[in-house]
Each structure stands twice: as structure tokens, then as C-alpha cells.
Jmol script that loads the backbone (N, CA, C; Angstrom):
load data "model"
ATOM      1  N   UNK A   1      28.273 110.359 108.068  1.00  0.00           N
ATOM      2  CA  UNK A   1      28.251 111.518 106.855  1.00  0.00           C
ATOM      3  C   UNK A   1      26.884 112.409 107.030  1.00  0.00           C
ATOM      4  N   UNK A   2      26.767 113.218 106.825  1.00  0.00           N
ATOM      5  CA  UNK A   2      25.533 114.195 107.158  1.00  0.00           C
ATOM      6  C   UNK A   2      25.437 114.379 105.179  1.00  0.00           C
ATOM      7  N   UNK A   3      23.745 114.314 105.005  1.00  0.00           N
ATOM      8  CA  UNK A   3      23.083 114.121 103.529  1.00  0.00           C
ATOM      9  C   UNK A   3      23.983 115.429 102.582  1.00  0.00           C
ATOM     10  N   UNK A   4      24.090 116.491 103.049  1.00  0.00           N
ATOM     11  CA  UNK A   4      24.919 117.510 102.486  1.00  0.00           C
ATOM     12  C   UNK A   4      26.397 117.179 101.903  1.00  0.00           C
ATOM     13  N   UNK A   5      27.238 117.049 102.819  1.00  0.00           N
ATOM     14  CA  UNK A   5      28.106 116.653 103.026  1.00  0.00           C
ATOM     15  C   UNK A   5      28.490 115.542 102.262  1.00  0.00           C
ATOM     16  N   UNK A   6      27.268 114.666 101.718  1.00  0.00           N
ATOM     17  CA  UNK A   6      27.270 112.918 100.732  1.00  0.00           C
ATOM     18  C   UNK A   6      26.938 113.689  99.578  1.00  0.00           C
ATOM     19  N   UNK A   7      26.007 114.800  99.466  1.00  0.00           N
ATOM     20  CA  UNK A   7      26.257 114.997  98.119  1.00  0.00           C
ATOM     21  C   UNK A   7      27.400 116.096  97.521  1.00  0.00           C
ATOM     22  N   UNK A   8      27.559 116.511  98.574  1.00  0.00           N
ATOM     23  CA  UNK A   8      29.443 117.219  97.913  1.00  0.00           C
ATOM     24  C   UNK A   8      30.542 116.059  97.019  1.00  0.00           C
ATOM     25  N   UNK A   9      30.243 115.208  98.525  1.00  0.00           N
ATOM     26  CA  UNK A   9      31.398 114.110  97.684  1.00  0.00           C
ATOM     27  C   UNK A   9      31.032 113.067  96.030  1.00  0.00           C
ATOM     28  N   UNK A  10      29.445 112.962  96.306  1.00  0.00           N
ATOM     29  CA  UNK A  10      28.824 112.266  95.515  1.00  0.00           C
ATOM     30  C   UNK A  10      29.630 113.790  93.893  1.00  0.00           C
ATOM     31  N   UNK A  11      28.913 114.863  93.608  1.00  0.00           N
ATOM     32  CA  UNK A  11      29.760 115.749  92.724  1.00  0.00           C
ATOM     33  C   UNK A  11      30.983 115.510  93.017  1.00  0.00           C
ATOM     34  N   UNK A  12      31.441 115.053  93.845  1.00  0.00           N
ATOM     35  CA  UNK A  12      33.333 115.922  93.184  1.00  0.00           C
ATOM     36  C   UNK A  12      33.068 114.545  91.988  1.00  0.00           C
ATOM     37  N   UNK A  13      32.782 113.377  92.588  1.00  0.00           N
ATOM     38  CA  UNK A  13      32.987 112.060  92.142  1.00  0.00           C
ATOM     39  C   UNK A  13      32.138 111.891  90.867  1.00  0.00           C
ATOM     40  N   UNK A  14      31.445 112.774  90.333  1.00  0.00           N
ATOM     41  CA  UNK A  14      30.524 112.579  89.587  1.00  0.00           C
ATOM     42  C   UNK A  14      31.529 114.067  88.203  1.00  0.00           C
ATOM     43  N   UNK A  15      32.404 114.364  88.463  1.00  0.00           N
ATOM     44  CA  UNK A  15      32.677 115.224  87.862  1.00  0.00           C
ATOM     45  C   UNK A  15      32.751 117.069  87.733  1.00  0.00           C
ATOM     46  N   UNK A  16      31.237 116.930  88.746  1.00  0.00           N
ATOM     47  CA  UNK A  16      30.956 118.099  88.999  1.00  0.00           C
ATOM     48  C   UNK A  16      31.393 119.353  90.222  1.00  0.00           C
ATOM     49  N   UNK A  17      32.701 119.812  89.675  1.00  0.00           N
ATOM     50  CA  UNK A  17      32.880 120.732  90.715  1.00  0.00           C
ATOM     51  C   UNK A  17      32.290 121.644  91.189  1.00  0.00           C
ATOM     52  N   UNK A  18      31.596 122.617  90.598  1.00  0.00           N
ATOM     53  CA  UNK A  18      30.970 123.848  90.528  1.00  0.00           C
ATOM     54  C   UNK A  18      29.708 123.936  91.814  1.00  0.00           C
ATOM     55  N   UNK A  19      29.006 122.453  91.279  1.00  0.00           N
ATOM     56  CA  UNK A  19      27.813 121.771  92.763  1.00  0.00           C
ATOM     57  C   UNK A  19      28.631 121.571  94.026  1.00  0.00           C
ATOM     58  N   UNK A  20      29.638 120.924  94.222  1.00  0.00           N
ATOM     59  CA  UNK A  20      30.570 120.531  94.925  1.00  0.00           C
ATOM     60  C   UNK A  20      30.855 121.393  95.947  1.00  0.00           C
ATOM     61  N   UNK A  21      31.116 122.657  94.722  1.00  0.00           N
ATOM     62  CA  UNK A  21      31.969 123.896  95.670  1.00  0.00           C
ATOM     63  C   UNK A  21      33.418 123.877  95.931  1.00  0.00           C
ATOM     64  N   UNK A  22      34.041 122.954  95.232  1.00  0.00           N
ATOM     65  CA  UNK A  22      35.893 122.596  94.808  1.00  0.00           C
ATOM     66  C   UNK A  22      35.500 123.107  93.662  1.00  0.00           C
ATOM     67  N   UNK A  23      35.502 124.785  93.503  1.00  0.00           N
ATOM     68  CA  UNK A  23      35.747 124.610  92.001  1.00  0.00           C
ATOM     69  C   UNK A  23      36.901 125.078  91.813  1.00  0.00           C
ATOM     70  N   UNK A  24      38.205 124.420  90.764  1.00  0.00           N
ATOM     71  CA  UNK A  24      39.752 124.463  90.668  1.00  0.00           C
ATOM     72  C   UNK A  24      39.797 125.868  90.524  1.00  0.00           C
ATOM     73  N   UNK A  25      40.443 126.112  90.919  1.00  0.00           N
ATOM     74  CA  UNK A  25      41.550 127.979  90.847  1.00  0.00           C
ATOM     75  C   UNK A  25      42.789 127.700  89.959  1.00  0.00           C
ATOM     76  N   UNK A  26      42.780 128.881  89.356  1.00  0.00           N
ATOM     77  CA  UNK A  26      44.465 128.456  88.644  1.00  0.00           C
ATOM     78  C   UNK A  26      45.280 129.906  88.576  1.00  0.00           C
ATOM     79  N   UNK A  27      46.097 129.763  89.491  1.00  0.00           N
ATOM     80  CA  UNK A  27      46.949 131.455  89.222  1.00  0.00           C
ATOM     81  C   UNK A  27      47.959 131.242  88.717  1.00  0.00           C
ATOM     82  N   UNK A  28      48.398 132.581  88.491  1.00  0.00           N
ATOM     83  CA  UNK A  28      49.751 132.734  87.062  1.00  0.00           C
ATOM     84  C   UNK A  28      50.483 132.352  87.402  1.00  0.00           C
ATOM     85  N   UNK A  29      51.173 131.605  86.473  1.00  0.00           N
ATOM     86  CA  UNK A  29      52.343 130.607  86.478  1.00  0.00           C
ATOM     87  C   UNK A  29      51.909 129.345  86.896  1.00  0.00           C
ATOM     88  N   UNK A  30      50.201 129.003  87.458  1.00  0.00           N
ATOM     89  CA  UNK A  30      49.781 127.061  87.476  1.00  0.00           C
ATOM     90  C   UNK A  30      49.978 127.085  85.950  1.00  0.00           C
ATOM     91  N   UNK A  31      50.057 125.657  85.981  1.00  0.00           N
ATOM     92  CA  UNK A  31      49.483 124.636  84.429  1.00  0.00           C
ATOM     93  C   UNK A  31      48.038 124.897  84.350  1.00  0.00           C
ATOM     94  N   UNK A  32      47.155 125.086  83.709  1.00  0.00           N
ATOM     95  CA  UNK A  32      46.134 125.428  83.414  1.00  0.00           C
ATOM     96  C   UNK A  32      45.283 123.997  82.727  1.00  0.00           C
ATOM     97  N   UNK A  33      46.393 123.679  81.540  1.00  0.00           N
ATOM     98  CA  UNK A  33      45.984 122.371  80.737  1.00  0.00           C
ATOM     99  C   UNK A  33      45.112 121.522  82.028  1.00  0.00           C
ATOM    100  N   UNK A  34      44.178 121.109  81.355  1.00  0.00           N
ATOM    101  CA  UNK A  34      43.362 119.627  82.136  1.00  0.00           C
ATOM    102  C   UNK A  34      44.662 118.220  82.264  1.00  0.00           C
ATOM    103  N   UNK A  35      45.006 118.183  80.477  1.00  0.00           N
ATOM    104  CA  UNK A  35      46.175 116.887  80.774  1.00  0.00           C
ATOM    105  C   UNK A  35      46.914 116.749  81.868  1.00  0.00           C
ATOM    106  N   UNK A  36      47.324 118.634  81.294  1.00  0.00           N
ATOM    107  CA  UNK A  36      49.115 118.383  82.662  1.00  0.00           C
ATOM    108  C   UNK A  36      48.779 118.151  83.656  1.00  0.00           C
ATOM    109  N   UNK A  37      47.591 119.136  84.118  1.00  0.00           N
ATOM    110  CA  UNK A  37      46.638 118.142  85.506  1.00  0.00           C
ATOM    111  C   UNK A  37      46.824 116.468  85.864  1.00  0.00           C
ATOM    112  N   UNK A  38      46.336 115.940  85.091  1.00  0.00           N
ATOM    113  CA  UNK A  38      46.017 114.857  85.162  1.00  0.00           C
ATOM    114  C   UNK A  38      47.947 113.858  85.067  1.00  0.00           C
ATOM    115  N   UNK A  39      48.759 114.626  84.025  1.00  0.00           N
ATOM    116  CA  UNK A  39      49.757 114.274  84.357  1.00  0.00           C
ATOM    117  C   UNK A  39      50.789 114.047  86.230  1.00  0.00           C
ATOM    118  N   UNK A  40      49.822 115.462  86.570  1.00  0.00           N
ATOM    119  CA  UNK A  40      50.585 115.576  87.920  1.00  0.00           C
ATOM    120  C   UNK A  40      49.824 114.117  88.199  1.00  0.00           C
ATOM    121  N   UNK A  41      49.141 113.862  88.463  1.00  0.00           N
ATOM    122  CA  UNK A  41      48.743 113.061  89.317  1.00  0.00           C
ATOM    123  C   UNK A  41      49.134 112.071  89.446  1.00  0.00           C
ATOM    124  N   UNK A  42      48.983 111.448  87.812  1.00  0.00           N
ATOM    125  CA  UNK A  42      49.770 110.169  87.469  1.00  0.00           C
ATOM    126  C   UNK A  42      51.424 109.735  88.429  1.00  0.00           C
ATOM    127  N   UNK A  43      52.026 111.021  88.507  1.00  0.00           N
ATOM    128  CA  UNK A  43      53.231 111.380  89.058  1.00  0.00           C
ATOM    129  C   UNK A  43      53.139 110.531  90.477  1.00  0.00           C
ATOM    130  N   UNK A  44      52.209 111.736  91.519  1.00  0.00           N
ATOM    131  CA  UNK A  44      51.855 111.764  92.214  1.00  0.00           C
ATOM    132  C   UNK A  44      51.196 110.223  92.936  1.00  0.00           C
ATOM    133  N   UNK A  45      50.731 109.747  92.017  1.00  0.00           N
ATOM    134  CA  UNK A  45      50.286 107.904  92.477  1.00  0.00           C
ATOM    135  C   UNK A  45      51.177 106.623  92.804  1.00  0.00           C
ATOM    136  N   UNK A  46      52.438 107.729  91.071  1.00  0.00           N
ATOM    137  CA  UNK A  46      53.619 106.310  91.240  1.00  0.00           C
ATOM    138  C   UNK A  46      54.094 106.765  92.648  1.00  0.00           C
ATOM    139  N   UNK A  47      54.050 107.774  93.123  1.00  0.00           N
ATOM    140  CA  UNK A  47      55.116 107.949  94.980  1.00  0.00           C
ATOM    141  C   UNK A  47      54.255 107.526  96.179  1.00  0.00           C
ATOM    142  N   UNK A  48      52.967 107.239  95.844  1.00  0.00           N
ATOM    143  CA  UNK A  48      52.464 106.348  96.893  1.00  0.00           C
ATOM    144  C   UNK A  48      52.153 105.024  96.686  1.00  0.00           C
ATOM    145  N   UNK A  49      52.644 104.480  95.298  1.00  0.00           N
ATOM    146  CA  UNK A  49      52.054 103.085  95.505  1.00  0.00           C
ATOM    147  C   UNK A  49      53.366 102.334  95.728  1.00  0.00           C
ATOM    148  N   UNK A  50      54.368 103.323  95.990  1.00  0.00           N
ATOM    149  CA  UNK A  50      55.986 102.693  96.367  1.00  0.00           C
ATOM    150  C   UNK A  50      55.794 101.902  97.841  1.00  0.00           C
ATOM    151  N   UNK A  51      56.737 100.893  98.192  1.00  0.00           N
ATOM    152  CA  UNK A  51      56.442 100.181  99.462  1.00  0.00           C
ATOM    153  C   UNK A  51      56.526 101.231 101.153  1.00  0.00           C
ATOM    154  N   UNK A  52      56.267 100.698 101.622  1.00  0.00           N
ATOM    155  CA  UNK A  52      56.761 102.050 102.242  1.00  0.00           C
ATOM    156  C   UNK A  52      58.781 101.540 103.253  1.00  0.00           C
ATOM    157  N   UNK A  53      59.512 101.106 102.345  1.00  0.00           N
ATOM    158  CA  UNK A  53      60.660 100.671 102.753  1.00  0.00           C
ATOM    159  C   UNK A  53      62.120 101.703 102.172  1.00  0.00           C
ATOM    160  N   UNK A  54      62.973 101.752 102.382  1.00  0.00           N
ATOM    161  CA  UNK A  54      64.031 102.211 101.943  1.00  0.00           C
ATOM    162  C   UNK A  54      64.491 101.923 100.248  1.00  0.00           C
ATOM    163  N   UNK A  55      63.947 102.983  98.995  1.00  0.00           N
ATOM    164  CA  UNK A  55      64.636 102.721  97.821  1.00  0.00           C
ATOM    165  C   UNK A  55      65.743 103.667  97.444  1.00  0.00           C
ATOM    166  N   UNK A  56      66.562 103.465  96.861  1.00  0.00           N
ATOM    167  CA  UNK A  56      67.407 104.066  96.389  1.00  0.00           C
ATOM    168  C   UNK A  56      67.229 104.867  95.423  1.00  0.00           C
ATOM    169  N   UNK A  57      66.851 106.215  95.433  1.00  0.00           N
ATOM    170  CA  UNK A  57      66.770 106.456  93.869  1.00  0.00           C
ATOM    171  C   UNK A  57      67.295 106.406  92.996  1.00  0.00           C
ATOM    172  N   UNK A  58      68.312 106.196  92.872  1.00  0.00           N
ATOM    173  CA  UNK A  58      69.281 105.847  91.505  1.00  0.00           C
ATOM    174  C   UNK A  58      69.002 104.509  90.817  1.00  0.00           C
ATOM    175  N   UNK A  59      68.290 103.022  91.627  1.00  0.00           N
ATOM    176  CA  UNK A  59      67.073 102.391  91.618  1.00  0.00           C
ATOM    177  C   UNK A  59      65.830 102.464  91.128  1.00  0.00           C
ATOM    178  N   UNK A  60      65.326 103.319  91.388  1.00  0.00           N
ATOM    179  CA  UNK A  60      64.064 103.617  91.557  1.00  0.00           C
ATOM    180  C   UNK A  60      63.000 103.193  90.457  1.00  0.00           C
ATOM    181  N   UNK A  61      63.536 103.385  89.618  1.00  0.00           N
ATOM    182  CA  UNK A  61      62.726 103.420  87.663  1.00  0.00           C
ATOM    183  C   UNK A  61      62.870 102.186  87.295  1.00  0.00           C
ATOM    184  N   UNK A  62      64.388 101.574  87.582  1.00  0.00           N
ATOM    185  CA  UNK A  62      64.516 100.180  87.581  1.00  0.00           C
ATOM    186  C   UNK A  62      63.300  99.079  88.276  1.00  0.00           C
ATOM    187  N   UNK A  63      63.637  99.324  89.589  1.00  0.00           N
ATOM    188  CA  UNK A  63      62.910  98.762  90.385  1.00  0.00           C
ATOM    189  C   UNK A  63      60.796  99.150  90.086  1.00  0.00           C
ATOM    190  N   UNK A  64      60.862 100.103  89.739  1.00  0.00           N
ATOM    191  CA  UNK A  64      59.138 100.255  89.244  1.00  0.00           C
ATOM    192  C   UNK A  64      58.881  99.031  88.127  1.00  0.00           C
ATOM    193  N   UNK A  65      59.808  99.257  87.268  1.00  0.00           N
ATOM    194  CA  UNK A  65      59.642  98.636  85.453  1.00  0.00           C
ATOM    195  C   UNK A  65      59.520  97.321  85.624  1.00  0.00           C
ATOM    196  N   UNK A  66      60.308  96.922  86.787  1.00  0.00           N
ATOM    197  CA  UNK A  66      60.696  95.402  86.624  1.00  0.00           C
ATOM    198  C   UNK A  66      59.479  95.169  87.778  1.00  0.00           C
ATOM    199  N   UNK A  67      58.314  95.424  88.871  1.00  0.00           N
ATOM    200  CA  UNK A  67      57.014  95.640  89.405  1.00  0.00           C
ATOM    201  C   UNK A  67      56.077  95.365  88.742  1.00  0.00           C
ATOM    202  N   UNK A  68      56.366  96.223  87.815  1.00  0.00           N
ATOM    203  CA  UNK A  68      55.055  96.738  86.937  1.00  0.00           C
ATOM    204  C   UNK A  68      55.166  95.873  85.761  1.00  0.00           C
ATOM    205  N   UNK A  69      55.937  95.389  85.302  1.00  0.00           N
ATOM    206  CA  UNK A  69      56.605  94.436  83.722  1.00  0.00           C
ATOM    207  C   UNK A  69      55.880  95.093  82.727  1.00  0.00           C
ATOM    208  N   UNK A  70      56.492  96.796  83.135  1.00  0.00           N
ATOM    209  CA  UNK A  70      56.088  97.836  82.376  1.00  0.00           C
ATOM    210  C   UNK A  70      57.450  97.777  81.081  1.00  0.00           C
ATOM    211  N   UNK A  71      57.208  97.724  79.813  1.00  0.00           N
ATOM    212  CA  UNK A  71      58.621  97.918  79.061  1.00  0.00           C
ATOM    213  C   UNK A  71      57.734  99.583  78.288  1.00  0.00           C
ATOM    214  N   UNK A  72      57.744 100.091  78.416  1.00  0.00           N
ATOM    215  CA  UNK A  72      57.445 101.552  77.794  1.00  0.00           C
ATOM    216  C   UNK A  72      58.034 102.480  77.367  1.00  0.00           C
ATOM    217  N   UNK A  73      59.212 102.150  76.076  1.00  0.00           N
ATOM    218  CA  UNK A  73      60.658 103.149  76.650  1.00  0.00           C
ATOM    219  C   UNK A  73      60.391 104.815  77.012  1.00  0.00           C
ATOM    220  N   UNK A  74      58.921 105.173  76.899  1.00  0.00           N
ATOM    221  CA  UNK A  74      59.097 106.527  76.420  1.00  0.00           C
ATOM    222  C   UNK A  74      58.679 106.879  77.842  1.00  0.00           C
ATOM    223  N   UNK A  75      58.078 106.536  78.305  1.00  0.00           N
ATOM    224  CA  UNK A  75      57.507 106.292  80.327  1.00  0.00           C
ATOM    225  C   UNK A  75      59.051 105.921  81.279  1.00  0.00           C
ATOM    226  N   UNK A  76      59.700 105.547  80.739  1.00  0.00           N
ATOM    227  CA  UNK A  76      60.932 104.605  81.475  1.00  0.00           C
ATOM    228  C   UNK A  76      62.134 106.119  81.336  1.00  0.00           C
ATOM    229  N   UNK A  77      62.283 106.248  79.890  1.00  0.00           N
ATOM    230  CA  UNK A  77      62.944 108.020  79.416  1.00  0.00           C
ATOM    231  C   UNK A  77      62.671 108.924  80.919  1.00  0.00           C
ATOM    232  N   UNK A  78      60.810 109.237  80.441  1.00  0.00           N
ATOM    233  CA  UNK A  78      60.802 110.724  81.336  1.00  0.00           C
ATOM    234  C   UNK A  78      61.338 110.119  82.957  1.00  0.00           C
ATOM    235  N   UNK A  79      60.672 108.942  83.889  1.00  0.00           N
ATOM    236  CA  UNK A  79      60.668 108.896  84.841  1.00  0.00           C
ATOM    237  C   UNK A  79      62.082 109.459  85.246  1.00  0.00           C
ATOM    238  N   UNK A  80      63.233 108.284  84.410  1.00  0.00           N
ATOM    239  CA  UNK A  80      64.737 108.518  84.714  1.00  0.00           C
ATOM    240  C   UNK A  80      64.691 109.872  84.800  1.00  0.00           C
ATOM    241  N   UNK A  81      64.684 110.657  84.039  1.00  0.00           N
ATOM    242  CA  UNK A  81      64.763 112.093  83.393  1.00  0.00           C
ATOM    243  C   UNK A  81      64.293 112.730  84.897  1.00  0.00           C
ATOM    244  N   UNK A  82      63.062 112.260  85.665  1.00  0.00           N
ATOM    245  CA  UNK A  82      62.398 113.039  86.653  1.00  0.00           C
ATOM    246  C   UNK A  82      62.858 112.573  87.734  1.00  0.00           C
ATOM    247  N   UNK A  83      63.358 111.465  88.020  1.00  0.00           N
ATOM    248  CA  UNK A  83      64.492 111.335  89.199  1.00  0.00           C
ATOM    249  C   UNK A  83      66.197 111.424  89.526  1.00  0.00           C
ATOM    250  N   UNK A  84      66.222 111.610  87.792  1.00  0.00           N
ATOM    251  CA  UNK A  84      68.037 111.450  88.620  1.00  0.00           C
ATOM    252  C   UNK A  84      68.131 112.950  89.352  1.00  0.00           C
ATOM    253  N   UNK A  85      69.611 113.082  89.516  1.00  0.00           N
ATOM    254  CA  UNK A  85      70.071 113.483  90.129  1.00  0.00           C
ATOM    255  C   UNK A  85      69.945 115.202  90.492  1.00  0.00           C
TER     256      UNK A  85
END
end "model"
wireframe off; spacefill off
backbone 0.3
color backbone group
């Protein structure tokens, strides 16, 4: 990796997006609240954390909470709503 590319990458890691040339843009109708953007990333991470095997959508939430030993009722309700048909 070139020194210039490495500097851009480390700028992103430090949260300095302007120096790295990765200034996020917000278009009409998109979510501009940084907290909302973080919540979306959490859901993406959940999708990437699941194994590469077939999981029925009906049992996705129950399997997730069983595997993670999580008992957060608010999170369970949100995931059930997101995963419902």
C-alpha cells in the first residue's frame, strides 16, 4: 500500500473523513442523523455475522438470541418486527 493510500485509510480510522477524501453526502430523503446511520450499521453487522448456512427467517430472531445469550426485550421486539414477513 502506498504511503498516500495508507494516510487516507488511517484518516478514516481516526474519524477524520474530510482529510481522507471520504466526506459522507446526504441526499433528499436519506437519514442524516449520525445515530441513525450507526443503527443501520449494527443491523448490517448482524447480517454478516450469521453463518453461511440456511436459516429460516421465522427462527432467525430466536436463533440469534439463543446464540448470543442476549435477553434484551426491546432488541428482540425490533428484530422480530424487522424479520416478520
